[in-house]
Every structure is written in C-alpha cells, then in structure tokens.
N, C-alpha and C positions, 0 to 999 in steps of 0.2 A: 232721618230714619234711626231709630235706636240700635244699639249693638245687638240686642236680643232679636230684633227683626231681620237685621243683616245676617246673623249667625243661623237664624232659622231658615233662611233662604239657601245659604251655602250648604249647610247640613242636609237639608231636604233635597238638594240637587244631587248630592252624593248618596245618601241612604235609601231614598225611595227607588231609583232604578236598581240598585245593587241588591236590595232585599224584596223588591216588589211588594212594597207595603200597602196592604188593603185595609182601609179604615171603615168600620162598621159602627152605626150608632152615633155619629158625630151630632146628629140632630137632637140627641138627648142632652147634650151638654148646655147647661144654662148660660144664657147670654149675659147675665149680670148677677151681682151678688157673690158672697163668699161661697166657694166651692172646696170641698175636701175631696180631691182626686185620689182614690185608693187603687193601686195596682199590684198585681203579682210582680216578682222581680227575678228574671232569668238570666240577665246579662248586664254588663257595664254600659251597653248601648241603650238600655231601657229609657233613662232620662232624656237623651236627645230624641228618641223615637217618639216619646210622649210630647216632647217640646215641639216637634214638627207636625204632629197630628192633632193636637188639641187645638179648638178654635181660639182659645185665649192663651196669654202668656202664664206660665206656671212658675211658682216659686218652690224650690226644693230645698230639703235639709240635705246637706252633704258632709261626709265625714271631715272633721277638723283638720286632718293631715293635709288635705288639698289646700287649705288656706295658709299652709306654712311654706309652700313653694312660691318664690317671689313673682314670677310672671303669672303663674297659673291661678293665684289667689285673686288677681284683678279680673281675669277672664271669668272665672267662676262667679264672682260677685256680680259682674255685669250681665251674666245670664240668670239673675234672680236667686242664686242660691245663697244659703246662710249656714254657718258651721254648727255641727251638732257633735258633741263628745258621746261616743258610743260605749255601751256597756255600763252606763250610769244614768242617773236622772240629771238631765242638763235643764236647769230651770230657765236660763237665758233662751236657749233653742225653743222651749215650750212657750215662753212670753212672745218670742218673735212670731211663731206660727199662729198663735192666737190673734196677734195684731194683724197679720196678713188676712186671716179669715174675717175678722171684725171690719177691715177696711174694704170688704167686698172684693177681695182677689182670690186667685186659685193657689191652694197649698197642695202640692203633690206629695204623696207619701207612699212608701212600700211597707206596708204593715209587718211583713215577715222580717224586716230590719236588715236583712242581708239576701244575697243571691241565692236562690235554689240550685243545688248543683245537679239534681236530677229532672228539674223542670216541674216537679209536683209541688202544689201549694202546701206551704208550710203553715204552722200555728202563727197567728199574728200577734204582736206585742200590744199591750194595753195603751200605748201612747195614741193610737189612731182613735180609740174609744174615748179617751180624754179630750181630743179635739172635737169629736163629734158631740159630746155632752156639753162642753163649755161654750159652744157657739151655736148660732142658728144657721150655720152653713149648710147648704145641700151637699150630700154625700154622693159622689158618683163612683161607682165600682168600674174597674176596668180590667181587661184581661189581655195580656200580650201572649199571643198564640204562635210560637217559634216553630222550628228552630231558626236561628240566625245563620241561614246558609246562603251563600251568594246565588242569585237568580232562581231562588225558590221562593214562592209566595209565603209571606207571613202576615198575620192579622193583628190588629189593634182594635179591641171591641169595646166600646163605651156603652155601659148599661144605662137604664133609667135611673134618675136620682132616687136614692133610697130614703124612705119616710122615717125620720128618727124621732118624731113627736111623741109617739107612744113610749118609746123607751126612755125619753127625757122625762116625761110625766111620772112614769112609774119608778124614776130614779135607779135605772139599771147601772150596774157597776161598769167601768171602763172595759173590763175583761168580757162581759156579756155583750156589749155594743161591738166590740173588736170581733168576737166570734160571729155576731149577725152580718157584719160587713163582709167578713171572709167567706160566709156562705153564699153572699151574692157575687163575689169575684169567682168562687168556684162554679156556680151556675153558668157564668159566661165561658168558663173553660170547658165545661162538659158539652 
C-alpha cells in the first residue's frame, strides 16, 4: 500500500464523519487519462478533502514554504505535491504540471490561487488556462460547498468534464480559458 493510499484512509476516517462530506458527481470523473481538476478554494482542508473524495490520486501544487520544513517536506512529497513559488511565474512548476497531465495523471489546481475569505468565487489566474491549452487533459470543474463546520453536511460536487477543443482550435488566450473554466465552477456553486 502506498503512503498516499494509507493517508487517504486515515484522513477519510477523520474528515468524513466530522464534516459529513457528501460527494456528488464522482461518476463524471474520468477513469483514465490526464485530468485537470479545477476547484474553488475556501479552506486549508480543501486539498485533503479533494484527495479523499476524488476517485483517483491527485497531484497538487503546494506553496514552496511547505517544502522547507524538514519532516513536512517528505510527507507533502509523498502525498504527490510539488512546490510552486507564488506571486511569480514558476517555470519548473509549470513544467512539472504539464508532465503530470501528459503522463495521464490528475493535476489538482485552485485557479483562484489562494483561499477565498468570504467563500465567494474570485477571479481565476491564467495558469489554469495555460495547462488546459497546452495539454489534451480533460478539465473537471469542482465545487466545495461549505462551510467547514463540525457535524454539518458539506458537499463536494464534481462536474462533467468541460470540452476545451473549440477553445484550443480558436487559439483562445489562457485568460479566456480560465474565465470559461471559472464559469463552470460557479455553475456548480449556484
């Protein structure tokens, strides 16, 4: 058993009963091939919640500060995370994300770039559009519908994969593609 599977079981055993997590639309999640999983971001618990509810292992970008803490960096790496420098273009992180998608794995990304303090969906950053345009990965929108309050039901809603072909053919900009993806996340929140 991999560390990821072990951690998924432990975290699931803790979070699912406490937050009464209801998963909707997991059947939409592609069983194979590259997937760009795009979700809103309302809490530090979002990555583990997606990790325990998604049918496949997820690779997340994580702020590089986490990789500076001696014990934590090994745990985070074993949970399929890789570092990203925030506030600037991090070419290595972009290359790593593209490799993950081209290898037929799942890349989890929070297009807003940071947590929303009020729970409302913010403007997405162009990086998500970059990944959607540069690969043939299927884009799966996701909405985490909180709040994270113990013993109150919260939902994780997986939408149907978003068809990017038309946008790729018309050579849409990363910003346009990001806006399109964000509209699908917003629709799941409404």
